N, C-alpha and C positions, 0 to 999 in steps of 0.2 A: 330336348336334345342339346347336349353341350357342344359348342363349336369353339375351335381354338384359333381361327385365323386372326382374330382381333386381340387376343390376349397378349399383354405386354406392351400394347400400343396405347397412345393417347386416344381417349374417347372421341369419335369423329364429330359428335354433336348433332344438333337438329338441322333438318332442311325442310323446305316447303313440302307439305303433304304428309309429314310425320307428326305424331303426337308424342312428346317426351314427358315423362313423369319422374322427377328426381326426388328421392327420399334422402334428404341431406342429413348425414350423421355427424354430430358434434360431441356426443356424449353428455349433453346438457339439456336435452329436450327434443321436441319434435318439430320438423319443418319439411314441407314439400313444395317443390316449384314445378309448375306445369307449363309447357309450351304447346299450344293447340296447333292444329294442322296449318293454320294461316299465319302463325307467329304471335297470336294473342297470348298473353302471359297471365298466370295466376299464381300468387304466393299464398299458401295455406300455412299459417302459424310461423312463429320463429321463437322457439322456446329458449329460455336461459334460466335453469334452476341449478344453483350452486351452493348447497348447504354444506356445513361441516360433515364429514363422514366418519362413522365409527370404525375403529381398527382394533383387533384384527377382524377380518370378514367372517361372518357366519350367516346362515340362511334365515336368521330371525331379524337381522338388521338391514337397513338401507345401505347399499353400497353403490356409489356412483361409478360409472365407467370413466375411463380416462378422457380428459378434454382433448378434442382433436380439431385440427391437426396437431396443435400444441397449446399450452396455456398462455402464449404471448398476447393473444387477443381473446375477447369474449365471444360467445357464440353468435350474437347478433351480427358482429362484424364479419366473422367467418362465413355466415350464411349470405350476407350481402356480397362478399367477394365471390362466392360460388355462383350466385345468381348473375353477377356481371360477366363472369367468364362464359356461361352457357347461353345467356339470353341474347337473341339476335338484336334486341333493342337496348342492350347494355343495362343502364341503370333505370330505364323506364319500364315500370310494371303496370299492366293494365288493371289488374284486380288484386286486392288483398282480402282474404277471408280469415277471420279470427274464429276458430271452431268453438272455443269457450274460454272462460277467463280463469285458467290455471297457469301458474308461472312457467311450467314446462312447455307451454304453448304460446304464451304471450310475453313472458319475461318477468323476472322477480324484482320488484321495486326495493326489496330488502337486500339485494346484492350490493357488495362493495364496489360499485361501478361509478363512472363519472356522471355528473349531473350537468344539465344545461344551465345557462345563466341568461337572465333577461328575457325569457320567453313568456312569462306571465300567463299561466303558471309554468314553472320549471318542472323537469321530470328526470328520472333516472334513465340512463342510456343502457337499457337491458332488454334483450329479446327484440320484439318488434320495434320499439322506439329506437334502439341502437341500429338495427338494420335500416331503418328509415333515414338515418344520417347519410347513407350512401346510395339509397334507392329513391326514385321519384314515383310515388304510387298515385294512380289516377282515381281509383274508386276503392273504398274500404267498406267491407260488408261484415257486420257482426250480428249477434243475436238480440241486441237490445237497443240500438240507437233509435231515437235520441233520448228516450226516457229512462231506459234500464230499470223498469219497474214491474216486469212480468217474468216469472209467475208471482213474484211478490217484490216489494221494494228491494232493490239490488243491494246485497251485502257484499262488500269488497272482500277479496281473498288476498291477504298479505299486501294490500295496496297496489296489486298489479293492474287491476281494472282502472282505478283512478289514474294510475300512471299512463296507461294506454290512452285514456280519454284526454289527458293533457297533451299527449303526443298528437292526437287527432286535431285538437284545437289549433295547435301550432301549424300543422301541415295544411289545414284548411285556410289559415290566414296567409301563410308564406308561399304555398305552392298551388292552392286551388284544389286540393284533394276533396273529393265528394264522398261523404259517408252515406251508407244506406242500411236499413234494417233488412235482414234476410227475409225472403218471401218463400215460405214453405209451399211446395207444390209447383212452383214456377219453373218453366223451361225457357224463360226469356230474360232472366236477370243477368245471366252470364252468357254473352254472345260473342261470336267471332267479330273482331273489330278491324281487321286488316284487309282480308280478302275472302269474304264469306261465300261468295257465289259458287265456287267449285264444290263446296261441302254442304250445299243445301240439302236438307233432310238426311244427311249422313252424320252430322255432329249435333250433340245435345248435352247440356248440363242441366240435370233435373235435381232440384233441391228436395230431399226426401224427409228431412226432419230438422227441428230446432225447437227449443223451449218446451219440450214434452209434446209437441204437435207433430203428427206424422201424416204424410200424403196418403190419400185413399186409392190412388191410381185412376181416378176419374177427374178429368180436367185439372183444376187446381184445388179441388176439395180436400179438406184435411180433417183429422180428428184431433181434438185437444184433450189429451189424456189427463191433464191436470184438472179439467172441469168435470171429469166423471165421478169424482168423489171429493168431498170437502177436506178430507184428511190429507189429500195429496199436496195441498198448499199450507197445511198447518204443521205438518211434520217438518223435521229438518230436511232441507233440500240439498241434494248433491249436485254441484255444478256440472258434473260429467253428463248427467241426464239431459242437460240443455244443449248439448253439442250439436253443431250443424252437421248434417249428413247429406252427402251428394252422390249421385250416380252419373258418371261421365261416359258418354257413348260416342264411338267413332266407327261407323259402319256396324259390323257385327261385334266389335270389341266393346266390352263393358268393364268399368273400373269403379270400385266402391271405396269411399273414405268418409269417416264420421267421427273424427276427433277421439274423445274418450267415451263415446256413447255406451251406456250401460244402465243397470239398475232396473227397478220395477216401480209401477204405480198401481193404484187400486182402481178396479172398475166400480160400477154403481152398487154392486152387492158386497163390496169389500174384498173381492178376490184379487190377488196380485196378477198383474199383466206383465209378462216379459217383453219389454219394449225392444230388446235386441231381436227377438223373434218376429215382432211386428214389422220392424224396418226391413228385415230380410225378406219377408213375404212381399212387401211392396217393391223392393228393389229387384228381386228375382236373381237368378244365377248370373255370375260375372266371371270374367277370365282372371282378373286380379283384384284382390281384396286387401286393403290396408287394415290390419287388425285393429279392432276396437280396444281402447285403453291399453295399448302396448301388449295385448294378449294376456293381461293380468287375470287373476283368479276369478274376478267377477264378470268376465266376458267370454266371448267365443264359445257360447253354449252349444250343445248338440243341436238344438233347434235352429240356431243361427247358422252354424256350419253346414248342416244338412240341407238348408235352403239356399245359401249363397253359392255353394258348390264350386269354389274357385279352383282354377288351375295353379294359382300361385297366391300365397299369403305373405305379406310384408309386415315385419314387426319393427317399429322404431324403438330401439332399446337404449335406455340411459341408466337403468337400475338393474343390477344383477338379478333381482327378483322378478323381472319381467319374463324370464324364462321359467315357465311353470309346467310341470308334467301333465296336469289335468287338461289345460288348454292345448298344449302341444299334441296330446293324445287325440283330442277332438279334431284338430285340424288335419291330422294324419290319418284319421279313421276311414278305412274302406267299408266299414259297416254303415257309416252315414251316407256315403255315396262311393261308387266303385272307381271313378276315373282317377287317373294319375294326378298328383299335385306335388308341389314343393313349397317349403317354408323358408323365407329369406329374412333372418334377423339382421339388423344393421350391426349388431355386436353380439358376440357369444364368448364371454370371458373364459379363459382356460380352466379356471377352478370350477366353473359351472359345467363346462363341457365334460370335464373329468368325472364330476359327480353323476352325470346322466349318461355316460358313455354306453351303458348296456341297455338303455331304454329302447324299445322297438321304434318309437317315433323318431329317433335320431337318424334313421335311414332316410327320412324325408327332409332333413335339414341341409341347406346349402353349406358347404364346407368353408367358403370364403365369406367375409363380412366387410362392410364399408358402406359407402353410398350405394343405394339400390336404385337403378334407373330402368324404367319400363319404356320401351319404344314401340308404339303401334304404327304400322305402315301398310302399304299396299291397300289403301282405303280401309284399314282396320282388319284386313283378312289375315294378317300375320303380326306377330309381336316378338320382341326380344327382351330379355332381362339381363342387365349388365350389373356386375359388382365392380365398383371403382374404388381405388385406394382412398381411404379417408386419412391416411397418415401424413399426406402432403397435399399440395394443390396441383399435382401433375395430371390428374384425370386418367391415370393409368388403369387400363382394363385388367382386372384380376380373373374374371370368369364371365362367360356369356352363354346364355341359353336361348335357343330359337324355338318358336312355337307356331303352329297353325292355329288360328282362332277357331275353336270348335264350338258348335252350337250347344249352349247349356240349357237343358230342359228340366 
């Protein structure tokens, strides 16, 4: 249901008992900021990918969205400013999660950005390292700390991972940041740190996957899909498949997020295993699903969508090609499951919208774009989805949808 009472006003923000999930749109990567019901905070990624773009646009070339709110600052600083506006603790962030080491999630060390001086080692202020200039992060969780040698010796991607590790070293020395490796299957790594008692047994962050390992649903048992076949570690490895995946629950409300999780690995007989389907099975149906890999061609399969059965799909878009007819068709398909749902891209460029205007799935697309904010409240029994203007820092509400949390079976 679309409600109009809040439209045109400044977003009211978080208050005790609510869970806010901000999908921050900069046009340069992916970043989410979560405020749990007691005020505990979690930043997932802070991407900054800013390559030269081909002109004129065509559907065979990469085309970046516009940098927002404007190009006067880099994405990491815009993200930090956003966090400081909405976070009840301002610059203090309880948890950082790096979903995986690609520049649109962690920052590109090849960007023409400022460098630090005298930090031994110095690093480029792009993405997470830039956001960290303005935020004080207490615990940083990634898929590889401290060795970064699984599933094989870590091969850096465009220098962004080494850049991130230099940032970690400085923050550990200067501010006491504590790094941790992700614990797949755990429900205790991310906990409420401010006032947990009122939410006992109502709130949970369960880590579903990382490094090709997926939770089984029993205790903290996992399956390491890399170990099922020796070819899994000898072939070229896609960093996306190592993404950290999580299910966050508040009462009956469920939210899924897993970076750029995609691809397949082989079982013992050499048959491909669709890991997207496997993570969906163990996650179960949710109310809100952040799309895997920006809903690109290699994700949001029928198996995944038909199992996750979300009421809302959120797509962090920075490339025009993230809007793909095949994945949009899957997310909108009533054949896969009959319930109502809506798709919320953070951007939908006019030229792409015009190209697909007659597609049936367009009826499921939210007409407004920008920052997409999910607010779960009433002990998780209700939630709203807001679209906030990303053209400025006003927090103006462009659209708002209200939902009852329905049981997803």
